[in-house]
C-alpha positions as CSV (number, residue, x, y, z in Angstrom):
1,M,0.0,-0.2,-0.2
2,K,1.3,3.5,-0.8
3,K,2.3,5.7,2.1
4,E,1.0,8.8,0.3
5,I,-0.9,9.9,-2.8
6,N,0.6,13.0,-4.5
7,I,-1.6,15.1,-7.0
8,G,-0.6,17.3,-9.8
9,L,-3.1,20.2,-10.7
10,L,-3.2,21.2,-14.4
11,G,-4.7,24.7,-14.3
12,F,-5.7,27.3,-11.8
13,G,-8.6,29.0,-13.1
14,T,-11.9,29.4,-11.5
15,V,-12.7,25.7,-11.3
16,A,-9.0,24.5,-10.4
17,S,-8.7,27.2,-7.7
18,S,-12.1,26.3,-6.1
19,F,-11.1,22.7,-6.1
20,Y,-7.8,23.6,-4.3
21,H,-9.5,25.4,-1.5
22,I,-12.3,22.7,-1.1
23,F,-9.6,20.1,-1.1
24,N,-7.8,21.8,1.8
25,E,-10.9,22.4,3.7
26,R,-12.0,18.8,3.6
27,K,-8.2,17.2,3.5
28,K,-8.5,15.7,7.0
29,E,-11.7,13.7,6.1
30,I,-10.3,12.5,2.7
31,N,-7.0,11.4,4.2
32,S,-9.4,9.6,7.1
33,F,-11.3,7.9,4.4
34,L,-8.3,6.9,2.3
35,S,-6.4,5.9,5.3
36,V,-3.3,7.5,3.5
37,P,-2.2,11.0,3.4
38,V,-3.3,13.0,0.1
39,N,-1.4,16.1,-1.1
40,I,-1.3,18.3,-3.8
41,K,2.3,18.4,-4.7
42,K,2.6,20.8,-8.0
43,I,0.3,23.0,-9.8
44,F,0.7,24.4,-13.2
45,A,-0.8,27.5,-13.8
46,R,-0.5,29.2,-17.2
47,G,-0.8,32.8,-18.1
48,G,-4.2,34.1,-17.4
49,S,-5.1,31.9,-14.7
50,H,-6.9,32.9,-11.4
51,P,-4.9,35.2,-9.2
52,V,-2.6,32.7,-7.0
53,P,-2.2,33.6,-3.1
54,E,1.1,33.7,-1.7
55,N,0.8,30.5,0.4
56,I,0.3,28.5,-3.0
57,K,3.3,29.9,-5.0
58,K,5.5,27.3,-3.4
59,F,3.7,24.7,-5.6
60,L,3.6,26.4,-9.0
61,V,5.4,25.2,-11.9
62,R,5.5,27.1,-15.5
63,N,6.3,23.9,-17.5
64,P,3.6,21.2,-17.4
65,D,6.5,18.7,-17.9
66,E,7.3,19.2,-14.2
67,I,4.2,17.4,-13.3
68,L,3.7,15.1,-16.2
69,E,7.3,13.5,-15.9
70,D,7.3,13.6,-12.1
71,K,7.2,9.9,-10.9
72,G,6.3,10.8,-7.5
73,I,2.9,12.2,-8.7
74,D,0.2,9.6,-9.0
75,I,-3.0,11.4,-10.0
76,I,-3.2,14.3,-12.5
77,I,-6.1,16.7,-12.2
78,E,-6.7,18.2,-15.6
79,L,-8.9,21.6,-15.4
80,I,-7.0,23.8,-17.8
81,G,-10.0,23.4,-20.3
82,G,-9.9,23.5,-24.2
83,I,-9.3,20.6,-26.3
84,S,-5.7,20.4,-27.8
85,S,-3.4,20.8,-24.7
86,A,-5.6,19.0,-22.3
87,K,-5.8,15.9,-24.7
88,E,-2.0,16.0,-25.0
89,F,-1.4,16.3,-21.2
90,I,-4.1,13.4,-20.5
91,N,-2.6,11.2,-22.9
92,R,0.9,11.7,-21.8
93,A,-0.1,11.1,-18.0
94,I,-2.0,8.1,-19.0
95,D,1.0,6.7,-20.9
96,S,3.3,7.2,-17.9
97,G,1.0,5.2,-15.8
98,K,-0.6,8.1,-13.7
99,S,-4.7,8.1,-13.0
100,V,-6.5,11.2,-14.5
101,I,-9.4,13.0,-13.3
102,T,-10.8,15.8,-15.5
103,A,-14.1,17.7,-15.9
104,N,-13.6,18.5,-19.4
105,K,-16.9,17.6,-21.2
106,A,-15.9,19.2,-24.5
107,L,-12.5,16.9,-24.7
108,L,-14.5,13.7,-23.6
109,A,-17.3,14.3,-26.0
110,E,-14.6,14.4,-28.9
111,H,-12.1,12.0,-28.0
112,G,-13.5,10.4,-25.0
113,E,-13.5,6.9,-26.7
114,E,-10.0,7.0,-27.6
115,I,-8.9,8.2,-24.2
116,F,-11.0,5.4,-22.5
117,R,-9.3,3.0,-24.7
118,K,-5.9,4.2,-23.9
119,C,-6.8,4.0,-20.3
120,I,-7.8,0.1,-20.7
121,D,-4.3,-0.7,-22.8
122,K,-2.4,1.0,-20.0
123,K,-4.3,-0.4,-17.1
124,T,-4.8,3.1,-15.5
125,H,-8.1,5.0,-14.3
126,I,-10.0,8.2,-15.5
127,G,-12.7,9.7,-13.3
128,F,-14.9,12.2,-14.9
129,E,-18.1,12.6,-12.8
130,A,-17.7,16.4,-12.7
131,A,-18.0,16.4,-16.5
132,V,-21.7,16.2,-16.3
133,G,-24.0,17.6,-13.9
134,G,-21.3,18.9,-11.5
135,G,-21.7,17.3,-7.8
136,I,-24.9,15.2,-9.1
137,P,-23.7,11.7,-9.4
138,I,-25.5,10.8,-12.4
139,L,-22.7,9.2,-14.3
140,R,-21.6,7.1,-11.4
141,A,-25.1,6.0,-10.9
142,I,-25.2,4.8,-14.7
143,K,-22.1,3.1,-14.7
144,N,-22.3,1.3,-11.5
145,G,-26.1,1.2,-10.0
146,L,-27.8,0.9,-13.4
147,V,-25.4,-1.3,-15.4
148,G,-27.7,-4.2,-15.7
149,D,-30.6,-2.1,-16.5
150,N,-32.2,-1.3,-20.0
151,I,-32.2,2.5,-20.2
152,R,-34.5,3.6,-23.0
153,S,-34.4,7.4,-22.6
154,I,-33.0,10.3,-20.8
155,Y,-34.7,13.6,-20.4
156,S,-32.4,16.2,-18.8
157,I,-31.6,20.0,-18.0
158,I,-27.9,20.0,-17.9
159,N,-26.8,23.7,-18.6
160,G,-27.2,26.0,-15.5
161,T,-26.7,29.2,-17.6
162,S,-29.4,28.6,-20.0
163,N,-31.7,27.3,-17.3
164,F,-31.0,30.5,-15.1
165,I,-31.7,32.7,-18.1
166,L,-35.2,31.0,-19.1
167,S,-36.0,30.8,-15.3
168,K,-35.6,34.4,-14.7
169,M,-37.4,35.5,-17.9
170,A,-40.2,33.6,-17.0
171,E,-40.3,34.9,-13.5
172,D,-39.4,38.5,-13.9
173,G,-40.4,39.4,-17.3
174,G,-36.8,40.3,-18.3
175,K,-35.5,40.5,-21.8
176,F,-33.0,37.7,-23.0
177,E,-30.2,40.2,-23.3
178,E,-30.6,41.7,-19.8
179,V,-31.1,38.4,-18.1
180,L,-27.8,37.2,-19.5
181,K,-26.1,40.3,-18.4
182,K,-27.4,39.7,-14.8
183,A,-26.2,36.2,-14.9
184,Q,-22.8,37.3,-16.2
185,E,-22.4,39.8,-13.1
186,K,-23.5,36.9,-10.7
187,G,-21.0,34.9,-11.9
188,Y,-23.6,32.1,-13.4
189,A,-22.6,33.0,-17.1
190,E,-19.0,32.8,-18.7
191,A,-17.8,36.2,-20.2
192,D,-18.4,34.4,-23.4
193,P,-21.6,32.3,-22.9
194,S,-21.9,31.1,-26.3
195,L,-21.3,27.4,-26.0
196,D,-23.8,27.6,-22.9
197,I,-26.7,29.6,-25.0
198,N,-26.2,28.0,-28.2
199,G,-26.7,24.2,-26.8
200,T,-23.2,23.2,-27.5
201,D,-22.3,22.5,-23.9
202,S,-25.5,20.3,-23.3
203,A,-24.7,18.4,-26.2
204,H,-21.2,17.6,-25.0
205,K,-22.7,16.3,-21.9
206,L,-25.6,14.4,-23.8
207,V,-22.8,12.7,-25.7
208,I,-20.9,11.4,-22.5
209,L,-24.3,10.5,-21.1
210,G,-25.3,8.6,-24.2
211,R,-22.2,6.4,-24.6
212,L,-22.6,5.3,-20.8
213,A,-26.4,4.7,-20.9
214,F,-26.5,3.1,-24.3
215,S,-22.8,1.6,-24.5
216,T,-22.5,2.8,-28.0
217,S,-20.3,5.2,-30.1
218,L,-21.5,8.8,-30.2
219,S,-20.1,12.3,-31.0
220,T,-21.0,15.8,-31.2
221,K,-21.7,15.3,-34.7
222,D,-24.6,13.0,-33.9
223,V,-26.4,15.9,-32.0
224,I,-29.2,17.8,-33.4
225,I,-28.6,21.3,-31.6
226,E,-30.8,24.5,-31.2
227,G,-29.9,26.8,-28.4
228,I,-31.9,29.5,-26.5
229,E,-30.7,32.7,-28.3
230,D,-33.9,33.5,-30.3
231,I,-36.3,32.9,-27.3
232,N,-37.9,36.2,-26.2
233,Q,-40.8,37.1,-23.9
234,L,-43.5,36.3,-26.6
235,D,-42.4,32.9,-26.5
236,I,-42.2,32.7,-22.6
237,G,-45.6,34.4,-22.4
238,F,-47.7,32.3,-24.7
239,A,-45.9,29.1,-23.2
240,K,-47.2,30.3,-19.7
241,E,-50.7,30.9,-20.8
242,L,-50.8,27.5,-22.4
243,G,-49.6,25.8,-19.1
244,Y,-46.0,25.3,-20.1
245,A,-42.3,26.5,-19.3
246,V,-39.8,26.8,-22.0
247,K,-36.4,24.9,-20.9
248,L,-33.5,23.8,-22.9
249,L,-34.0,20.0,-22.8
250,G,-31.4,17.2,-23.7
251,I,-33.1,14.2,-24.9
252,L,-31.6,10.7,-25.3
253,K,-33.7,8.0,-26.6
254,N,-32.9,4.2,-27.8
255,E,-35.6,2.7,-29.8
256,D,-35.0,-0.6,-31.6
257,S,-31.4,0.2,-31.3
258,K,-31.6,3.4,-33.0
259,I,-30.2,6.4,-31.2
260,E,-32.0,10.0,-31.0
261,I,-29.9,12.5,-29.4
262,R,-30.9,16.2,-29.6
263,V,-31.0,19.5,-27.4
264,H,-33.3,22.4,-27.9
265,P,-35.9,24.6,-26.7
266,T,-38.7,22.5,-25.4
267,L,-42.1,23.3,-24.1
268,I,-42.6,21.5,-20.6
269,P,-45.8,21.1,-18.8
270,S,-45.8,23.6,-15.5
271,S,-46.7,20.5,-13.6
272,C,-43.7,18.4,-14.5
273,L,-40.8,18.2,-12.2
274,L,-38.2,19.3,-15.1
275,S,-40.2,22.8,-15.4
């Protein structure tokens, strides 16, 4: 049994910095649960990362090789985002026998099958629960708890930004642009929210869900995508009069081995849990 587990953290933006602080707050519980000390040994922070507090600077490296080639690091946590660099770093980590944790839904949607095969070949592990649904354990539930079940369909609201916008438009009567600005001010929407509001973020998550639920090969190209950019108060008002709410719904269906995968604004009865 290992005497300690060392982590290399790739990235120090909003998500990575939040992970670091939560990890340190819960470090005692984590160590007790695993019966072995777990440490963040090194952090790779590239230009434009979140401001780094003084007490963390001792862990910083400016070259990812210092983490990827460190034989004393057991787990790589990839939180730099994007696809190209993230894919390179994850593949290198797997090749060196390290386990990987990532929340990179775009990367997994586009290259997940290749990465999963490499993990099997190298007899290592990749964790990606946070890639879909944040803290909701939906992926683990499908992989473990429902592995023997025949899942026929999944209906999901899996983008918080678009859901906040549509909910506030319905509740407060605001225009799309006004509500989006408020969401950005509150930190609920990115400075560039295009992937959230055009449906791409939801599509990435659907691909990951579909692969696990239906044990089949899927990519973003298979998804019919429509965003919420053109939703206005007229749409919201008519829907409400008819007893419906407008939501950006992700839909997965498996009927007679034919996969249907799409994300688009949908009228949902106000009595439905998803509304």
